C-alpha positions in Angstrom: 66.2 145.3 -67.8 66.2 141.7 -66.7 69.2 139.9 -65.4 69.9 136.5 -64.0 71.2 136.2 -60.4 71.9 133.1 -58.4 70.6 133.4 -54.8 71.1 130.7 -52.2 68.0 128.8 -51.0 68.1 130.1 -47.4 68.4 133.7 -48.7 65.6 133.2 -51.1 63.3 131.8 -48.3 64.1 134.8 -46.1 63.5 137.2 -49.0 60.2 135.6 -49.8 59.1 135.9 -46.1 60.0 139.6 -46.1 58.2 140.1 -49.4 55.0 138.6 -48.0 55.3 140.6 -44.7 55.8 143.9 -46.6 53.2 142.9 -49.3 55.8 143.6 -52.0 57.3 141.6 -54.8 60.6 139.8 -54.4 61.9 141.8 -57.4 61.1 145.1 -55.7 63.0 144.0 -52.6 66.0 143.0 -54.7 65.9 146.3 -56.6 65.9 148.2 -53.3 68.8 146.1 -52.0 70.8 146.8 -55.1 70.0 150.6 -54.9 71.1 150.6 -51.2 74.3 148.7 -52.0 75.2 151.0 -54.9 74.4 154.2 -52.9 76.8 153.1 -50.1 79.6 152.0 -52.5 79.5 155.0 -54.7 78.9 157.7 -52.1 81.5 160.5 -52.2 84.3 160.1 -49.7 84.2 162.6 -46.9 86.9 165.3 -47.1 90.2 164.7 -45.4 89.0 167.0 -42.6 85.4 167.6 -41.7 83.4 169.1 -38.9 84.3 172.4 -37.2 88.0 172.2 -38.1 87.6 171.3 -41.8 87.3 175.0 -43.0 90.4 176.3 -41.2 93.4 177.2 -43.2 96.0 176.2 -40.5 97.1 172.7 -39.9 95.7 171.2 -36.7 99.1 170.1 -35.4 100.6 173.5 -36.1 97.8 175.1 -34.2 98.2 172.8 -31.3 102.0 173.6 -31.1 101.2 177.3 -31.3 98.7 177.2 -28.5 100.9 175.0 -26.3 103.9 177.3 -26.8 101.9 180.0 -25.1 101.8 178.1 -21.8 
């Protein structure tokens, strides 16, 4: 599908330079840029806790208090 987008002249010059350097069309570069933008903006948010602690059932602060109480 075609769409109309206003691009500032300095951005257009840089885009054309990059297109020539990569031997690709300006439209292909713009499609890739839109894909990248949408992927970053629509990515799922990470869970509230992640990494090694994320799967544990106990709250991190409760665990810390428990361990410290043993000292």
